[in-house]
C-alpha positions as CSV (number, residue, x, y, z in Angstrom):
1,M,110.9,74.6,90.2
2,P,109.8,76.4,93.4
3,Q,111.9,79.4,92.3
4,L,110.1,79.5,88.9
5,G,106.8,79.6,90.7
6,I,107.8,82.6,92.7
7,T,109.0,84.4,89.6
8,R,105.7,83.9,87.8
9,R,103.8,84.9,90.9
10,H,105.6,88.1,91.2
11,L,105.1,88.9,87.5
12,L,101.4,88.3,87.6
13,A,100.9,90.3,90.8
14,A,102.6,93.3,89.3
15,M,100.7,93.3,86.1
16,A,97.5,94.8,87.5
17,G,95.2,93.7,84.8
18,A,97.4,94.6,81.9
19,G,96.3,91.5,80.1
20,L,99.8,90.2,79.7
21,A,99.8,87.3,82.1
22,G,98.8,83.8,81.2
23,T,95.5,82.5,82.6
24,L,95.2,79.6,85.1
25,P,94.0,76.2,84.0
26,L,90.3,75.5,84.4
27,R,89.3,75.4,88.0
28,A,87.7,72.6,89.8
29,Q,84.5,71.5,88.3
30,S,81.0,70.6,89.5
31,Q,81.9,68.6,92.6
32,A,83.9,71.5,94.1
33,R,81.4,74.0,93.0
34,S,78.6,72.1,94.7
35,A,80.5,71.5,97.8
36,G,81.5,75.2,97.9
37,D,78.0,76.5,97.5
38,A,76.8,74.2,100.3
39,M,79.7,74.8,102.7
40,N,80.7,78.5,102.2
41,P,78.9,80.7,104.8
42,A,76.2,82.9,103.3
43,R,76.8,86.6,103.3
44,R,75.8,87.9,106.7
45,K,75.6,91.4,108.0
46,D,77.6,90.3,111.1
47,S,80.5,88.6,109.3
48,I,83.1,89.9,107.0
49,G,83.9,87.7,104.0
50,V,87.8,87.4,103.6
51,A,89.9,86.4,100.7
52,L,93.3,85.1,101.5
53,V,95.9,86.4,99.0
54,G,98.8,84.0,98.9
55,L,98.4,80.4,100.0
56,G,101.8,79.7,101.7
57,G,102.4,78.2,105.1
58,Y,101.1,81.0,107.1
59,A,97.8,81.2,105.3
60,T,97.5,77.4,105.3
61,H,98.4,76.7,109.0
62,Q,97.4,79.9,110.8
63,L,95.0,82.2,108.9
64,A,92.6,79.7,107.4
65,P,92.2,77.8,110.7
66,G,91.8,81.2,112.4
67,L,89.0,82.1,110.1
68,Q,87.2,78.9,111.0
69,L,87.3,79.9,114.7
70,A,86.5,83.6,114.2
71,Q,83.1,84.9,115.1
72,H,82.9,88.1,113.0
73,C,84.6,87.0,109.7
74,H,84.9,83.9,107.6
75,L,87.0,82.5,104.7
76,A,85.1,83.5,101.5
77,G,87.7,83.4,98.8
78,I,91.4,82.8,97.7
79,V,93.9,84.4,95.4
80,T,96.9,82.4,94.3
81,G,99.6,82.2,91.6
82,S,99.8,78.4,92.2
83,P,96.9,76.8,90.5
84,Q,97.7,73.4,91.7
85,K,96.7,74.5,95.2
86,I,93.2,75.4,94.2
87,P,91.3,72.0,94.3
88,A,92.6,71.1,97.8
89,W,91.6,74.6,99.2
90,Q,88.2,74.4,97.6
91,A,87.5,70.9,98.9
92,R,88.8,71.7,102.5
93,H,87.2,75.1,102.9
94,G,84.1,75.0,100.6
95,I,85.2,77.9,98.4
96,P,83.0,78.2,95.3
97,D,84.6,78.8,91.8
98,R,83.3,82.4,91.7
99,N,85.5,83.3,94.7
100,V,88.7,81.9,93.3
101,Y,91.2,84.3,91.7
102,S,94.6,84.4,90.1
103,Y,96.9,87.4,90.3
104,D,96.1,88.3,86.8
105,D,92.3,88.5,87.3
106,F,92.5,89.6,90.9
107,D,91.0,93.0,90.0
108,R,87.6,91.3,89.3
109,I,87.2,91.0,93.0
110,A,85.7,94.5,92.8
111,D,82.5,92.9,91.6
112,N,82.2,90.1,94.2
113,P,79.8,91.0,97.1
114,D,80.9,87.8,98.9
115,I,84.3,89.4,99.8
116,Q,84.7,92.6,101.8
117,A,88.3,92.2,102.9
118,V,91.5,90.6,101.6
119,Y,94.3,89.4,103.8
120,I,97.6,89.8,102.0
121,A,100.1,87.0,103.1
122,T,102.5,87.0,100.1
123,P,106.3,87.7,99.8
124,N,107.0,91.1,101.2
125,D,107.6,92.8,97.8
126,L,104.1,92.1,96.7
127,H,102.4,93.9,99.7
128,M,102.3,97.3,98.1
129,P,101.1,96.4,94.6
130,L,98.5,94.0,95.9
131,T,97.3,96.5,98.4
132,L,96.9,99.3,95.8
133,R,94.9,96.9,93.6
134,A,92.6,95.8,96.5
135,A,92.1,99.3,97.6
136,S,91.2,100.3,94.0
137,A,88.7,97.4,94.1
138,G,86.9,98.8,97.1
139,K,88.1,96.0,99.5
140,H,89.4,96.5,103.0
141,V,93.1,95.3,103.4
142,W,94.6,93.3,106.1
143,C,98.3,93.0,105.3
144,E,101.0,90.9,106.9
145,K,104.1,92.3,108.4
146,P,106.5,93.8,107.4
147,M,104.1,96.1,105.8
148,A,106.3,97.0,102.8
149,M,109.8,97.1,101.5
150,D,110.4,100.7,102.8
151,A,108.5,103.6,104.4
152,A,107.7,105.2,101.0
153,E,105.8,102.1,99.9
154,A,104.0,101.9,103.3
155,Q,102.8,105.5,103.0
156,A,101.6,104.9,99.4
157,M,99.5,102.0,100.8
158,V,98.0,104.2,103.5
159,D,97.2,106.9,101.0
160,A,95.6,104.5,98.5
161,C,93.3,103.0,101.2
162,R,92.4,106.4,102.5
163,A,91.6,107.7,99.1
164,N,89.3,104.6,98.4
165,K,87.7,104.8,101.9
166,V,88.7,101.3,102.9
167,Q,90.5,100.3,106.1
168,L,94.1,99.2,106.2
169,T,95.3,97.1,109.1
170,I,98.7,95.4,109.6
171,G,99.1,91.8,110.9
172,Y,100.6,92.6,114.2
173,R,98.8,89.8,115.9
174,L,100.6,90.3,119.3
175,Q,99.1,93.8,119.7
176,H,95.7,91.9,120.0
177,E,97.1,89.4,122.5
178,P,96.3,90.0,126.2
179,N,99.7,89.5,127.8
180,T,101.2,91.9,125.2
181,R,98.4,94.4,125.9
182,R,99.2,94.3,129.6
183,L,102.8,95.3,128.7
184,M,101.4,98.2,126.6
185,A,99.3,99.3,129.5
186,M,102.4,99.1,131.8
187,A,104.2,101.4,129.5
188,R,101.5,104.1,130.3
189,E,101.0,103.3,134.0
190,K,104.7,102.7,134.9
191,P,104.1,100.5,138.0
192,Y,107.9,100.0,138.4
193,G,108.8,103.6,137.8
194,K,110.4,105.2,134.8
195,I,111.4,102.6,132.1
196,L,115.2,102.8,131.6
197,K,116.0,100.1,129.2
198,V,114.2,97.7,126.9
199,R,115.4,94.4,125.5
200,A,113.7,92.8,122.6
201,D,115.1,89.7,120.9
202,A,113.3,87.6,118.2
203,G,114.9,84.9,116.1
204,F,115.4,81.3,115.4
205,N,118.1,79.0,113.9
206,A,117.1,77.8,110.4
207,Y,118.0,77.2,106.7
208,D,121.1,74.9,107.4
209,D,119.7,72.4,105.0
210,V,118.9,75.0,102.2
211,D,120.6,74.6,98.8
212,P,122.2,78.0,98.1
213,A,121.2,77.5,94.4
214,N,117.5,77.1,95.3
215,K,116.8,79.6,98.2
216,P,113.4,80.3,99.6
217,W,112.1,83.8,99.1
218,R,112.9,84.8,102.7
219,L,116.6,84.7,101.7
220,L,116.3,86.7,98.5
221,P,116.9,90.4,98.7
222,Q,114.5,91.2,95.8
223,H,111.5,89.7,97.7
224,G,112.3,91.4,101.0
225,G,114.3,88.6,102.6
226,G,116.5,88.7,105.7
227,A,116.0,88.4,109.4
228,M,115.2,92.1,110.0
229,Y,112.2,92.2,107.7
230,D,110.9,88.9,109.0
231,M,111.7,88.6,112.6
232,G,113.2,92.0,113.4
233,V,109.9,93.8,113.0
234,Y,108.8,91.8,116.1
235,S,111.6,93.2,118.1
236,L,111.2,96.7,116.7
237,N,107.4,96.8,117.3
238,A,107.9,95.3,120.7
239,A,110.4,97.9,121.7
240,R,108.1,100.7,120.6
241,Y,105.0,99.5,122.4
242,T,106.9,98.4,125.5
243,S,108.6,101.8,125.8
244,G,105.5,103.7,124.8
245,Q,107.6,106.1,122.7
246,E,108.8,106.6,119.1
247,P,112.6,106.1,118.5
248,V,114.5,109.2,117.4
249,A,117.7,107.5,116.4
250,V,119.2,104.0,115.7
251,T,122.6,102.4,115.4
252,A,122.8,98.9,113.8
253,R,125.2,96.2,112.8
254,Q,124.7,92.9,110.9
255,E,126.4,89.5,111.2
256,I,126.6,86.9,108.5
257,R,127.8,83.4,109.4
258,R,126.6,81.6,106.3
259,P,127.5,84.0,103.4
260,A,126.5,81.5,100.6
261,L,123.0,81.6,101.9
262,F,122.8,85.2,103.1
263,E,124.0,87.0,100.0
264,G,122.5,90.5,100.0
265,V,120.3,89.9,103.1
266,D,121.0,89.9,106.9
267,E,121.3,86.7,108.9
268,T,121.5,88.5,112.3
269,M,120.9,92.1,113.0
270,H,121.7,94.0,116.3
271,F,120.2,97.5,116.6
272,T,120.0,100.1,119.4
273,L,117.0,102.4,119.6
274,E,117.2,105.8,121.3
275,F,114.0,107.3,122.6
276,P,113.2,111.0,123.4
277,D,113.4,110.6,127.3
278,G,116.7,108.8,127.2
279,T,115.4,105.3,127.3
280,V,117.4,102.8,125.1
281,A,116.2,99.6,123.6
282,E,118.8,96.9,122.7
283,C,117.3,94.7,120.1
284,A,118.4,91.7,118.0
285,T,117.0,89.4,115.4
286,S,118.4,86.4,113.7
287,F,117.9,83.4,111.3
288,G,121.0,81.8,113.0
289,Q,120.2,82.0,116.7
290,D,117.2,81.2,118.9
291,M,116.0,84.2,120.8
292,N,112.7,85.2,122.2
293,I,112.5,87.7,125.1
294,L,111.0,91.1,125.7
295,R,112.1,92.8,128.9
296,A,111.7,96.3,130.5
297,D,114.2,97.4,133.3
298,C,112.8,100.2,135.3
299,E,113.7,102.3,138.3
300,R,112.1,100.0,140.9
301,G,112.2,96.6,139.2
302,W,111.6,94.8,135.9
303,Y,109.1,92.9,134.0
304,E,109.3,90.6,130.9
305,L,107.6,88.3,128.5
306,S,109.6,85.2,127.6
307,P,108.5,83.8,125.1
308,F,107.0,87.0,123.8
309,Q,106.2,86.3,120.1
310,T,105.3,82.6,119.8
311,Y,101.7,81.5,118.7
312,D,100.9,80.3,122.2
313,G,102.5,80.0,125.6
314,L,103.4,83.6,126.2
315,K,104.5,84.1,129.8
316,G,105.1,87.2,131.8
317,R,107.1,87.6,134.9
318,T,107.9,90.6,137.2
319,S,110.7,91.4,139.6
320,D,108.4,91.0,142.5
321,G,107.3,87.4,141.7
322,K,104.1,88.0,139.8
323,V,103.3,85.7,136.9
324,F,100.8,86.3,134.0
325,A,100.1,84.0,131.1
326,D,96.6,84.6,129.8
327,A,95.8,82.1,127.2
328,V,94.3,82.8,123.8
329,P,92.7,79.9,121.9
330,H,94.0,81.3,118.6
331,Q,95.9,84.5,118.2
332,Q,95.1,85.1,114.5
333,A,91.5,84.4,115.1
334,R,91.5,87.2,117.9
335,Q,93.3,89.5,115.5
336,M,91.0,89.0,112.5
337,D,87.9,89.3,114.7
338,D,89.1,92.6,116.0
339,D,89.8,93.8,112.5
340,A,86.4,92.6,111.3
341,L,84.6,94.4,114.1
342,A,86.3,97.6,113.2
343,I,84.8,97.3,109.7
344,L,81.4,96.3,110.9
345,Q,81.2,99.0,113.5
346,G,82.8,101.7,111.4
347,T,85.6,102.3,114.1
348,A,89.3,102.7,113.7
349,P,91.2,99.4,113.6
350,L,93.5,98.5,116.6
351,V,96.6,98.4,114.4
352,P,96.1,100.8,111.4
353,G,98.4,101.2,108.4
354,E,100.1,104.2,110.1
355,E,101.5,101.7,112.7
356,G,103.3,99.8,110.0
357,V,104.6,103.1,108.4
358,R,106.2,104.0,111.7
359,D,108.0,100.7,111.8
360,M,109.2,101.0,108.2
361,R,110.7,104.3,108.9
362,V,112.8,102.7,111.6
363,V,113.7,99.7,109.4
364,D,114.9,102.1,106.7
365,A,117.2,103.7,109.3
366,V,118.4,100.3,110.6
367,Y,119.5,99.2,107.1
368,A,121.1,102.5,106.5
369,S,123.1,102.3,109.7
370,A,124.1,98.8,109.2
371,R,125.6,99.7,105.7
372,D,128.0,102.2,107.2
373,G,127.9,101.6,110.9
374,G,126.8,105.3,111.6
375,R,124.1,106.5,113.9
376,R,120.9,107.4,111.9
377,I,118.1,109.7,112.8
378,V,114.7,108.2,112.3
379,L,112.8,110.4,109.8
């Protein structure tokens, strides 16, 4: 049954108001409505109302709690293809019926003044169609990584948001995190001299207990499954901000240890990035190995974050014995507050859509290189 739910969700999301999708059952009645009207924050000039699009694990366990902690944005609505989730979300977060949408009536969000931004946290292949619909509805878009299925989709998302005069930001939470920002500053300041080599590894061992006949969407190629899309973007983005440069070429190879599970998607990907000044980044990502380190080797020493992409506990070390581990109460709350302030103040977001486009150009080259083993120029 879970797989049938994904199929229906993808169909509805792509139908963009064509009137072909079935409607959801009646929503929660008077009790939820009364609770929602009482609990849901009133529209305030200093707080952005956010609708979460896709109510999976990340929205449930990270984004919704983050919005409860945020100072400049709040959870105002939900969009889901799973109607059975609606009552619990309404009861837990005080969301009124008027702010609950399915994928087939999502476009009505254009008429809702309670919601100024949507956070898209769906399977990867839905990022582009839902972004285009949200932009057309005049809503700012916060989109999870990876931004899209390829660079062409990512650019279409940027173009649509620009045409509709709404902001588009990508959910690179680490670029809002203080330890990561220290590494980004070190790429500019070069306290240990020229950066010679970067290492960026992000992955975990999972899915051993999955039935090959009933795979989660992250193992399905049509939905953007595979380690490179999911965890590899951490490694790629980290190599870029740690080096302070854009890669010009890539060589990649993939490994598959469990072929029954990883049919058409990568289980482990190794990729080498070449930068204009000769710096090289050796990167890896995996669904079959635990790995979590970001390191820069320089002329006069080194520095690293290990772990570098967990939700808490990031820890930095340097070759001369310095340690830094600035704590953030909630990374997603920090990220969403930064993005909300950009909207409220009319300033550029910290991580705009163009940042995601740059990553997707490299992802395209990684997959192309992995197919034939050749060196690929990043276009």
